[in-house]
PAZAPA-4460 file (N, C-alpha, C; in steps of 0.05 Angstrom, whole numbers, plus 32768, in hexadecimal, padded with zeros to 4 digits):
% residues 198
    n_x    n_y    n_z   ca_x   ca_y   ca_z    c_x    c_y    c_z   seq   type   mol
   8011   7FEA   7FFB   8000   8004   8004   8012   801B   8000     1      M     A
   802A   8019   8008   803D   802F   8003   805A   8024   7FFE     2      V     A
   8067   8039   7FEC   8086   8035   7FEE   808D   804E   7FF8     3      E     A
   80A8   8044   8009   80B4   805B   8012   80D3   805C   8010     4      Y     A
   80DC   806C   8019   80FA   8074   8013   8104   8082   8031     5      G     A
   8120   807C   803A   8127   8089   8054   8145   808C   804F     6      V     A
   814F   80A4   8058   8167   80AF   8058   8173   80B5   8073     7      A     A
   818E   80AB   807F   8199   80B0   8098   81B0   80BE   8093     8      K     A
   81B1   80D1   80A7   81D0   80DC   80AD   81D4   80D7   80C9     9      Y     A
   81ED   80CE   80CD   81F7   80CB   80EA   8210   80DB   80EE    10      V     A
   8211   80E7   8101   8221   8102   8102   823F   80F1   8108    11      L     A
   8252   80FE   80FA   826F   80F1   80FC   8277   80EA   811A    12      P     A
   8285   80D6   811E   828A   80CC   813C   8274   80C2   8145    13      G     A
   825B   80BC   813E   824D   80B1   814A   823F   8098   813C    14      Q     A
   823C   8080   814C   823A   8069   813E   821D   8061   8136    15      H     A
   820D   8073   813F   81EB   806D   813F   81DB   808C   813B    16      E     A
   81CA   8089   812B   81B8   809F   812E   81A3   809F   813D    17      S     A
   819F   80B7   814B   8187   80B8   815C   816F   80C0   814E    18      G     A
   816A   80BD   8138   8155   80BE   8127   814A   80A4   811B    19      D     A
   8133   809C   811F   8128   8085   8117   8110   8086   8108    20      Q     A
   810B   8072   80FB   80EB   8077   80EC   80DA   805A   80EF    21      H     A
   80C4   8058   80E5   80B3   8044   80E8   80A0   8047   80CF    22      L     A
   809D   8038   80BE   8088   8031   80A8   807E   8013   80B0    23      V     A
   8063   800F   80B9   8059   7FFA   80C9   803B   7FF7   80BD    24      F     A
   8037   7FD9   80B2   8017   7FD9   80AD   800F   7FCC   80C4    25      C     A
   7FF3   7FD5   80C8   7FE4   7FC8   80E1   7FC7   7FC5   80D2    26      N     A
   7FB8   7FBA   80E5   7F9B   7FB6   80DB   7F8E   7FCC   80CF    27      R     A
   7F96   7FE6   80D7   7F85   7FFD   80D0   7F94   800B   80B8    28      N     A
   7FA6   7FFE   80B3   7FB9   8011   809D   7FD6   8014   809C    29      G     A
   7FE2   8027   809E   7FFB   8029   80A4   8005   8040   80B5    30      I     A
   801A   8033   80C7   801E   804E   80DA   803C   8054   80D0    31      L     A
   8043   8073   80CF   8058   807E   80C4   8066   808D   80DB    32      V     A
   807F   808B   80E1   8089   8097   80F4   80A5   80A3   80F1    33      A     A
   80AD   80BA   80FC   80CD   80C4   80FA   80CF   80CC   8118    34      A     A
   80E1   80BB   8126   80E7   80C8   8141   8106   80D4   8145    35      I     A
   8108   80EA   8156   8121   80F7   8159   8128   80F3   8177    36      D     A
   8139   80DE   817D   8143   80E3   8199   8151   80FB   81A5    37      G     A
   814B   8107   81B4   815A   8124   81BC   8177   8120   81BB    38      L     A
   8185   8131   81B2   81A0   812F   81A9   81AA   811F   8195    39      G     A
   81C5   8111   8198   81C7   8101   8181   81D4   80E8   818D    40      H     A
   81DE   80D3   817D   81EF   80BC   8182   81E0   80A4   818F    41      G     A
   81F0   8094   819C   81E1   8078   81A4   81C8   807E   81BB    42      E     A
   81D0   8091   81CD   81BA   8099   81E2   819F   809F   81D4    43      E     A
   81A0   80B6   81C7   8189   80BC   81B2   8183   80A5   81A7    44      A     A
   818C   8091   819D   8185   807E   818A   8176   806B   819B    45      A     A
   817E   8068   81B6   8171   8053   81C7   8154   805C   81CC    46      I     A
   8154   8079   81D3   813B   8084   81D5   8129   8082   81C0    47      V     A
   812F   808A   81A5   8121   808A   8190   8118   806C   8186    48      A     A
   812C   8058   818E   8124   803C   8187   810A   8034   819A    49      K     A
   8111   8039   81B5   80FA   803A   81C8   80DF   803A   81C0    50      S     A
   80DC   8054   81B5   80C0   8065   81AD   80B7   8055   8193    51      A     A
   80C9   804B   8181   80C5   803E   8168   80BA   8022   816E    52      T     A
   80C5   8015   8188   80B8   7FFA   8193   809E   8002   8199    53      A     A
   8099   8012   81AE   807E   801E   81B3   8067   8022   819E    54      V     A
   8073   802E   8186   8062   8032   8175   8058   8015   8166    55      L     A
   8069   8004   8161   8069   7FED   8152   8056   7FDA   8163    56      R     A
   805B   7FDC   817D   804D   7FC9   818E   802E   7FD1   8191    57      G     A
   8028   7FE9   818E   800E   7FF4   8191   7FFC   8002   8177    58      S     A
   800A   7FF8   815F   8008   8008   8148   7FE9   8007   8141    59      A     A
   7FD9   7FF9   8149   7FB7   7FFC   8145   7FAF   800E   8155    60      D     A
   7FB6   801C   8169   7FAE   8030   8179   7FAE   8049   816A    61      E     A
   7F99   805D   8172   7F96   807A   8164   7FB2   8087   816B    62      P     A
   7FBE   809D   815E   7FD5   80A6   8163   7FDC   80B4   8178    63      I     A
   7FC9   80C1   8180   7FC9   80CD   81A0   7FCE   80BA   81B2    64      I     A
   7FC4   80A7   81B4   7FC8   8090   81C7   7FE4   8086   81C3    65      S     A
   7FE9   8084   81AC   8009   807C   81A4   801F   8092   81AE    66      L     A
   801A   80AB   81A8   8029   80BC   81B4   802B   80C0   81D3    67      V     A
   8016   80BD   81DF   8011   80B9   81FD   8022   809D   8207    68      E     A
   801C   8088   81F9   8030   8072   8200   804C   8076   8200    69      R     A
   8054   8083   81E9   806F   808D   81E8   807F   809B   81FC    70      C     A
   8069   80AF   8205   806E   80C5   821D   8077   80B5   8238    71      H     A
   8063   80A2   8240   806B   8092   8258   8084   807E   8251    72      E     A
   8086   8077   823C   809C   8064   823A   80B9   8073   823D    73      R     A
   80B9   808B   8232   80D1   809C   822F   80D6   80AD   824D    74      L     A
   80C3   80B1   825D   80C9   80BE   8276   80E2   80B9   8285    75      R     A
   80EF   80C6   8288   8109   80BE   8296   8122   80BE   8285    76      G     A
   811E   80C2   826D   8130   80C3   8256   8135   80E1   824C    77      T     A
   8142   80E4   8239   814B   80FA   822D   8132   8105   821C    78      R     A
   8120   80F1   8214   8107   80FC   8206   810D   80F9   81EB    79      G     A
   80F8   8100   81D7   80F7   80FE   81BE   80E2   8111   81B2    80      A     A
   80E5   8119   8199   80D0   8125   8187   80C8   8113   8173    81      V     A
   80B4   8112   816B   80A9   8102   8153   8090   810B   8144    82      L     A
   808E   8103   8129   8079   810B   811F   806A   80EC   8115    83      S     A
   8055   80EB   8112   804A   80D2   8108   802F   80D2   80FB    84      L     A
   802D   80BE   80EA   8017   80C2   80D9   8009   80A3   80D7    85      A     A
   7FED   80A4   80DC   7FDD   8089   80D8   7FCE   808D   80BA    86      S     A
   7FD6   807B   80A8   7FC7   807D   808F   7FB1   8068   808B    87      I     A
   7F99   8072   8089   7F85   805B   8085   7F7C   8059   8068    88      D     A
   7F86   8045   805B   7F80   8040   8043   7F63   8038   8037    89      P     A
   7F56   8034   8045   7F31   8028   8043   7F2A   8042   8041    90      E     A
   7F2C   805A   8050   7F1D   8070   804A   7F28   8084   8048    91      N     A
   7F45   8082   8035   7F56   8095   8025   7F5B   80AE   803D    92      G     A
   7F5F   80A9   8054   7F67   80BF   8068   7F82   80BC   8075    93      M     A
   7F89   80D1   8084   7FA5   80CF   8091   7F9E   80E1   80AA    94      M     A
   7FAA   80D4   80C1   7FA7   80E5   80DC   7FC4   80E3   80E1    95      T     A
   7FD0   8104   80E6   7FED   8103   80EF   7FEE   8116   8104    96      W     A
   8005   8115   8111   800C   8122   812D   8027   812B   812E    97      L     A
   8031   8141   8134   804D   8141   813E   8051   8153   8154    98      G     A
   8069   8148   816A   8070   8153   817D   808C   8159   817D    99      V     A
   8092   8172   817F   80B1   8180   8177   80B6   8187   815E   100      G     A
   80C8   8180   814F   80D2   8190   8138   80D9   8177   8122   101      N     A
   80C9   815D   8124   80D0   8155   8109   80B8   815D   80F3   102      V     A
   80C2   8169   80DE   80AD   8172   80CE   809F   815B   80BF   103      Q     A
   8086   8163   80B7   8077   814E   80A6   806F   8161   8090   104      G     A
   806C   8154   8079   805F   8162   805F   804C   814B   804D   105      V     A
   8039   8152   8045   802A   8142   8034   8028   814D   8019   106      L     A
   8032   8140   8006   802D   8147   7FE9   801C   813E   7FDD   107      M     A
   800A   814C   7FD1   7FF1   8139   7FC0   7FF8   8136   7FA4   108      H     A
   7FF5   8120   7F9E   7FFF   811A   7F7E   7FEA   812B   7F6A   109      S     A
   7FD3   812D   7F71   7FBA   8143   7F65   7FB3   8155   7F76   110      D     A
   7FBE   8171   7F6A   7FB8   8187   7F7C   7FA0   819A   7F71   111      S     A
   7F93   818E   7F5F   7F82   819E   7F56   7F6C   81A6   7F67   112      K     A
   7F66   8197   7F7A   7F51   819C   7F8E   7F5A   81AE   7FA7   113      N     A
   7F74   81B6   7FA3   7F7C   81C4   7FBA   7F95   81C8   7FBB   114      G     A
   7FA2   81CB   7FD4   7FC2   81CE   7FDB   7FD0   81B2   7FCE   115      N     A
   7FE6   81B8   7FC0   7FF7   81A0   7FBA   8007   8198   7FD6   116      A     A
   8008   81A9   7FE8   8019   81A1   7FFE   800A   81A9   8015   117      R     A
   800D   8199   802C   8002   819F   8048   8012   8195   805A   118      E     A
   8013   81A9   806D   802E   81A6   8086   8021   819E   809C   119      S     A
   8031   818A   80AA   8026   8181   80C3   802B   8198   80DA   120      L     A
   8016   819C   80E8   801B   81B6   80FF   8029   81A5   8118   121      L     A
   803C   81AD   811D   804C   81A6   8132   8048   81B0   814B   122      L     A
   8048   81A1   8162   8042   81AE   817C   805C   81AD   8192   123      R     A
   8060   81BD   819E   807A   81C2   81AC   8077   81AD   81BF   124      A     A
   808E   819E   81C8   8091   818E   81DD   80A4   817A   81D4   125      G     A
   80A8   8166   81EC   80B9   8151   81EB   80AA   8137   81F7   126      V     A
   80AB   8127   81E9   80A0   810E   81EE   80B3   80FE   8204   127      V     A
   80A6   80FB   821B   80B3   80F1   8238   80B5   8105   8249   128      G     A
   80B6   811E   823E   80BB   8135   8250   80A5   8147   8251   129      S     A
   809C   8156   823F   8089   8168   8240   8078   8163   8225   130      Q     A
   8064   8155   822C   804D   814F   8217   8038   8164   8215   131      L     A
   8035   8170   81FB   8026   8184   81FA   8001   817A   81F6   132      P     A
   7FF3   818D   81F6   7FDB   817E   81ED   7FDA   8176   81D6   133      S     A
   7FCD   815B   81CF   7FD3   814D   81B7   7FB5   8153   81A7   134      L     A
   7FB9   8157   8190   7FA5   815B   817E   7FAC   814F   8164   135      Q     A
   7FA1   813A   8157   7FA7   8133   813B   7F99   8142   8126   136      A     A
   7FA5   8141   810F   7F91   814D   80FA   7F8C   8134   80E3   137      T     A
   7F75   8136   80DC   7F70   811E   80C4   7F6B   812E   80A9   138      V     A
   7F77   8122   8094   7F79   812E   807D   7F70   811A   8066   139      I     A
   7F64   811F   8050   7F60   810D   803B   7F77   8106   802B   140      P     A
   7F80   80E9   8026   7F9A   80E5   8013   7F8B   80D6   7FFB   141      I     A
   7FA0   80D5   7FE9   7F99   80C7   7FCE   7FAF   80B7   7FC5   142      A     A
   7FB0   80A2   7FAF   7FC3   8098   7FA6   7FDA   80A8   7F98   143      P     A
   7FF1   80A3   7FA2   8004   80B6   7F96   800C   80CB   7FA5   144      G     A
   8001   80D4   7FC1   8006   80E7   7FD2   801E   80D8   7FDE   145      D     A
   802E   80F0   7FEB   8048   80E4   7FF8   804E   80F8   8012   146      T     A
   8051   80E7   8026   8053   80F1   803F   8074   80F6   8044   147      V     A
   8081   810A   804C   8096   8112   8059   80A2   8116   806E   148      F     A
   80AF   8105   807F   80B3   8111   809D   80D4   8119   809B   149      F     A
   80DE   812E   80A7   80FB   8135   80A6   80FF   8140   80C6   150      A     A
   8116   8131   80D1   811E   8139   80EA   812B   8155   80E7   151      T     A
   8136   8163   8102   813D   8182   8102   8159   817E   80F5   152      D     A
   8167   8167   80EF   817E   816A   80E1   817C   816F   80C4   153      G     A
   8164   8173   80BC   815E   817C   809D   8156   8197   80A1   154      V     A
   815D   81AB   8090   8155   81C9   808F   813A   81C6   8088   155      R     A
   812B   81D8   8090   810B   81D8   808C   8100   81DD   8070   156      S     A
   8111   81EB   8065   8110   81F6   8046   810B   81DD   8031   157      D     A
   8115   81C4   803A   8114   81AD   8029   80F4   81AD   801C   158      F     A
   80E2   81B6   802E   80C5   81B1   8028   80C2   81C3   800C   159      S     A
   80C9   81D2   7FFF   80CB   81E1   7FEE   80D1   81D6   7FD0   160      Q     A
   80DF   81BB   7FD1   80EB   81B1   7FC1   80DF   8195   7FBC   161      T     A
   80C1   818C   7FC9   80BA   8173   7FC3   80A5   8171   7FB0   162      L     A
   80A3   8158   7FA7   8094   8152   7F95   8085   8133   7F97   163      S     A
   806C   8131   7F92   8062   8118   7F9B   806D   80FD   7F80   164      A     A
   8072   810F   7F6B   807B   80FB   7F59   8095   80EE   7F5B   165      L     A
   80AA   80FA   7F6F   80C5   80F2   7F6F   80C7   80D5   7F78   166      E     A
   80D3   80C5   7F73   80D7   80A9   7F82   80DF   80AD   7FA1   167      N     A
   80D1   80A0   7FB1   80D2   80A5   7FD0   80F3   80A4   7FD9   168      P     A
   8101   808D   7FCF   811D   808A   7FD8   812F   809A   7FCE   169      Q     A
   8128   80A5   7FB5   8138   80BD   7FA4   8133   80D5   7FB4   170      R     A
   811B   80DB   7FBC   8115   80F3   7FC8   811F   80F2   7FE7   171      A     A
   8120   80DD   7FF1   812C   80DF   800E   814C   80E3   8008   172      A     A
   8159   80D5   7FF8   8174   80DA   7FF3   817D   80F7   7FED   173      D     A
   816C   8100   7FD7   816F   811D   7FD4   816C   812E   7FE9   174      R     A
   8153   812F   7FFA   8151   8143   800E   8167   8143   801D   175      I     A
   8173   812D   8026   8188   812C   803C   81A1   8134   802F   176      L     A
   81A5   8130   8019   81BE   8135   8009   81BD   8155   8008   177      R     A
   81AB   8163   8004   81A8   817E   7FFE   819F   818E   8018   178      Q     A
   8194   8186   8027   8186   8196   803E   818E   818A   805D   179      Y     A
   81A6   8179   805E   81B0   8172   8074   81C0   818B   8083   180      R     A
   81B9   818A   809C   81C5   81A9   80AB   81E2   819A   80AE   181      S     A
   81E7   8183   80B4   8206   8175   80BA   820D   8178   80D8   182      G     A
   81FA   8186   80E7   8206   8187   8103   81F3   8178   811A   183      N     A
   81E1   8166   8113   81D0   8153   8119   81CC   813D   810E   184      D     A
   81BF   8125   8118   81B8   8111   8109   819D   811A   80F3   185      D     A
   8199   810B   80DF   8185   8113   80D2   8178   80F8   80C5   186      A     A
   815E   8101   80C1   814C   80E8   80B7   813B   80F9   80A1   187      L     A
   8137   80EA   808C   8122   80EF   8079   8112   80D4   8073   188      V     A
   80F9   80D8   8072   80E6   80C0   806F   80D2   80C7   805C   189      L     A
   80D0   80BF   8048   80C0   80C0   8031   80AC   80AA   8029   190      A     A
   8090   80AC   802C   807D   8094   8029   8068   809D   8014   191      V     A
   8068   808E   7FFC   8052   8093   7FEA   803D   807B   7FEE   192      R     A
   8028   808D   7FEA   800E   8077   7FEA   8007   806D   7FD2   193      L     A
   8005   8050   7FCC   8001   8044   7FB7   7FE9   8033   7FB5   194      T     A
   7FDB   8030   7FCB   7FC1   801C   7FCB   7FAB   802B   7FDD   195      G     A
   7F9F   803F   7FD4   7F91   804E   7FE4   7F71   8046   7FD9   196      I     A
   7F5C   8040   7FE6   7F44   8039   7FD9   7F33   8056   7FDA   197      N     A
   7F2B   8058   7FC1   7F1D   8074   7FB8   7EFD   806D   7FBF   198      Q     A
***
């Protein structure tokens, strides 16, 4: 139902990235997430992997519940910021939510009905430390639409160059190459919807 590409940058001198991703099929559709453990390197990776495990283990739950579960699991750690999307292919809808500064952009393949690009509204906070009031946004999606997530190691102006027509892996590689800041771990996740029922 989806094809995706991911590109990661690990800071020199570190063995592991503190930025992790998840693309996981469940009973309700597909759960997509990008998680940035605060800081970088191995300790940040442990936190991000812990959040990823929570999401994978509870993937059928509503995304607000998923973020709350991550918050409980990450208490006492350095915490993380994350953005996630739950794609419902049966109804052609996507529910998404972001805490912190993992940018999210949806590019519509057919923009004649409105905006070609929709950006995720991010809420300030840290999962595991300061959880904001959570409110998810529900938007329609169609075959060919592509969701992009990028952690803060990627400059925000990457969103000006997006196209739903670009191959997801090529897009992720290109964005990371052109927009990586170089002073933090970085991750780009591009997920194109291929099997949405109309």
